[in-house]
C-alpha positions in Angstrom: 171.3 70.8 51.9 172.5 67.3 51.0 169.5 65.7 52.8 167.0 67.9 50.9 168.7 67.1 47.6 168.2 63.3 48.1 164.6 63.8 49.3 163.8 65.6 46.0 165.7 63.0 44.0 163.8 60.1 45.7 160.5 61.7 44.7 161.6 61.8 41.1 162.6 58.2 41.2 159.2 57.1 42.7 157.4 58.6 39.7 159.8 56.9 37.3 161.7 60.0 36.3 165.5 60.4 36.1 168.3 62.2 34.4 168.1 59.6 31.6 164.3 60.2 31.2 164.7 60.3 27.4 166.0 56.8 27.5 163.4 54.1 27.5 165.6 51.6 29.4 165.0 52.8 32.9 165.5 50.2 35.6 164.5 50.7 39.2 166.0 49.0 42.2 164.3 46.0 43.9 161.9 47.0 46.7 161.7 50.6 45.5 159.8 52.0 48.4 162.2 50.5 51.0 165.1 51.4 48.8 164.1 55.1 48.7 163.5 55.3 52.4 166.8 53.6 53.4 169.2 55.1 50.8 167.9 58.6 50.3 168.0 59.8 54.0 171.1 61.9 53.6 173.3 59.3 55.4 175.8 56.5 54.5 175.8 53.0 55.7 179.2 52.0 57.3 179.9 48.4 58.2 183.1 47.2 59.8 184.4 43.7 59.4 186.9 41.5 61.2 189.4 40.8 58.5 191.7 37.8 58.1 193.8 38.3 55.0 196.1 35.7 53.5 199.5 37.2 52.5 203.0 35.6 52.1 201.8 32.2 53.3 200.2 33.4 56.5 196.9 34.7 57.7 197.0 38.4 58.8 194.5 39.9 61.1 193.1 43.4 60.3 190.1 45.5 59.6 187.8 46.0 56.6 185.2 48.7 56.1 182.4 49.0 53.5 180.8 52.4 53.0 177.7 52.5 50.8 176.0 55.7 49.9 173.9 57.1 47.0 175.2 60.2 45.3 174.9 62.2 42.0 177.6 61.3 39.4 178.8 63.3 36.4 179.2 61.1 33.3 181.1 64.0 31.6 183.8 64.3 34.3 183.6 60.8 35.8 183.4 62.4 39.3 180.9 63.1 42.0 178.5 65.8 40.6 178.5 69.0 42.8 176.3 70.9 40.3 173.2 69.9 38.3 174.1 68.8 34.8 172.0 67.0 32.1 174.3 64.0 32.1 174.2 63.4 35.9 173.1 60.0 37.1 172.5 58.6 40.5 175.0 55.9 41.6 175.4 53.6 44.6 179.0 54.3 45.7 181.0 51.7 47.6 184.3 52.6 49.3 185.8 49.3 50.4 188.9 49.4 52.5 191.2 46.6 53.9 194.0 47.3 56.4 196.4 44.7 57.7 200.1 44.3 58.7 202.7 41.9 57.3 205.6 41.7 59.6 207.1 45.2 60.0 205.1 46.9 57.3 201.4 47.7 56.7 199.1 47.2 53.8 196.3 49.7 52.9 193.9 48.8 50.1 190.9 50.8 48.9 188.4 50.1 46.1 185.7 52.5 45.0 182.8 51.4 42.8 180.3 53.7 41.2 177.2 51.7 40.1 174.2 53.2 38.4 171.0 53.0 40.4 168.5 53.5 37.6 170.3 51.6 34.8 170.6 47.9 34.3 174.2 48.3 33.4 177.7 47.9 34.6 179.6 50.1 37.0 180.4 53.4 35.3 183.7 53.8 37.2 186.0 51.6 39.3 189.2 52.6 41.1 191.5 50.7 43.3 194.8 51.5 45.1 197.1 49.5 47.2 199.9 51.0 49.4 202.6 49.2 51.3 206.2 50.0 52.1 207.6 48.6 48.8 205.4 50.9 46.7 201.9 51.5 45.5 199.5 50.5 42.7 196.6 52.5 41.3 194.1 51.0 38.9 191.2 52.9 37.2 188.4 51.8 34.9 186.1 54.3 33.2 183.0 53.2 31.2 181.3 55.0 28.3 180.0 52.8 25.5 183.2 50.8 25.9 185.6 51.0 28.8 189.2 52.1 29.3 191.6 50.7 31.9 194.7 52.4 33.3 197.2 50.7 35.6 200.0 52.7 37.3 202.3 50.4 39.3 205.5 50.6 41.2 206.3 47.1 40.0 208.1 46.7 36.7 206.0 45.6 33.7 202.6 46.1 35.4 201.8 49.7 34.3 199.5 49.7 31.2 196.7 51.4 29.5 194.2 49.5 27.3 190.8 49.9 25.7 188.0 47.2 25.6 185.1 47.3 23.2 183.3 44.5 25.0 182.0 45.4 28.4 181.9 42.4 30.8 180.9 42.0 34.4 183.2 43.3 37.1 183.6 41.3 40.3 183.9 44.6 42.2 180.5 45.7 41.1 178.9 42.5 42.5 178.9 44.1 46.0 176.8 47.0 44.8 174.5 44.9 42.7 173.7 43.0 45.8 172.6 46.2 47.5 170.6 47.6 44.5 169.2 44.6 42.5 170.3 41.2 43.8 167.8 39.4 41.5 170.0 40.4 38.5 173.3 38.8 39.8 174.8 36.8 37.0 174.5 33.0 37.3 176.0 30.1 35.3 179.1 30.3 33.1 180.4 33.8 32.9 183.4 35.9 31.8 184.2 38.3 34.7 187.1 40.7 35.5 188.2 39.7 39.0 188.5 42.2 41.8 191.1 44.9 41.3 192.5 44.3 44.8 193.0 40.6 44.0 194.7 41.4 40.7 197.1 43.8 42.3 198.0 41.5 45.2 198.4 38.5 42.9 200.1 40.6 40.2 197.7 39.4 37.5 196.8 41.1 34.3 193.5 43.0 34.1 191.4 40.8 31.9 188.1 38.8 32.0 188.4 35.2 33.1 186.0 32.3 32.7 184.1 31.4 35.8 180.9 29.9 37.2 178.5 31.8 39.4 175.8 30.4 41.6 173.3 31.7 44.2 172.0 29.7 47.1 169.4 30.8 49.6 169.6 29.5 53.2 166.7 31.0 55.1 167.7 34.6 56.0 171.0 34.4 54.2 171.9 34.2 50.5 175.3 32.9 49.4 176.6 34.1 46.1 179.7 32.3 44.8 182.2 32.8 41.9 184.7 30.1 40.9 187.6 30.8 38.6 189.2 27.5 37.4 192.2 29.1 35.7 193.0 31.2 38.7 192.2 28.4 41.2 190.3 31.1 43.1 186.9 30.9 44.8 184.8 33.7 46.3 181.7 33.4 48.5 179.7 36.5 49.6 177.0 36.0 52.3 174.3 38.6 52.5 170.9 39.2 53.9 168.2 37.7 51.7 165.8 40.4 52.7 166.2 44.2 52.3 168.6 46.0 52.7 170.7 42.9 51.7 173.5 43.8 54.1 176.8 42.0 53.4 177.4 39.6 56.3 180.7 38.0 55.5 182.9 36.8 52.6 185.4 34.0 52.0 188.1 34.1 49.3 190.4 31.2 48.6 193.4 31.2 46.1 197.0 29.9 45.9 199.6 31.7 47.9 201.8 33.1 45.2 204.9 33.5 47.4 204.8 29.9 48.8 206.7 27.0 47.4 203.8 24.7 47.9 201.3 27.1 46.2 199.0 26.3 49.1 195.4 27.7 48.8 194.8 30.0 51.7 191.4 31.4 52.9 190.8 35.1 53.5 187.6 36.1 55.3 185.7 39.1 56.4 183.0 38.9 59.1 180.6 41.7 60.0 181.3 43.4 63.2 179.1 46.5 63.4 176.9 48.7 61.1 175.7 52.3 61.5 173.9 54.9 59.3 175.7 58.2 59.7 176.6 61.3 57.7 180.3 60.6 58.3 181.5 63.5 56.2 180.2 65.8 58.9 181.9 63.8 61.7 185.5 65.1 61.7 186.0 66.5 65.2 188.0 64.7 68.0 184.7 64.1 69.8 183.5 62.0 66.8 186.3 59.5 67.3 183.8 57.6 69.5 182.1 56.4 66.4 185.2 54.5 65.4 185.1 52.7 68.8 181.4 51.9 68.1 182.5 50.3 64.8 185.2 48.3 66.6 188.0 50.2 64.8 190.3 50.7 67.7 
């Protein structure tokens, strides 16, 4: 049923139709024919990464997973759309997880990005949560014409709700832009809201920060970089120059907040394995083999 739905949806996109057909500002993904064939096949793309995460002055080894999939999204309810509605749009959804251990206790971080496929616009929704044995943090951003942010935190003074009239670029949506329309990645001087996972780990306020962005092509690989002078933080994302623009690795450097020296430590993620699979149907014990294929022992 799901596969048939996406096949029909792909046909509508090919002919330039969408749920926003009464809006003249329709933007189609780069490499439309390849995009439709790859992303509307009723499967998700799952990539596992060897994670080295800086925390408490040391580098921790762990796993990261990126799951990209297209799906219908309800603007009215800000959820996945299970029924046809006039306000439904198609989004590229990213579920990005990081798991690592610090001493005796584990960290589990998950960020979800919902990025419109046929709009040249910002992510319509962004959520991020971090769990560890001291407590947990949940952050949510919803976009209409403006956007609202809600932060619920175990830590004193960090819970807040605020409204922004000016919509700026979200670092977390960069990963989905790479997969949908990499030619539109912002370059030069920018104001960007850093990744929610960084903000929660560093205990920083949700706000836009001045930064410089650049894109460099090295044969089959493109390197996209963001540098935040105020935060002393640098991020580099390496991805395939050609379609499907798979994320190959990333490097993130910023000061260790819990170290006396404030040393800048480097966190990295390096691609291990990728598979296309309808993972929501793979929930039996026998399907555990797929985790081993992804290197998630």
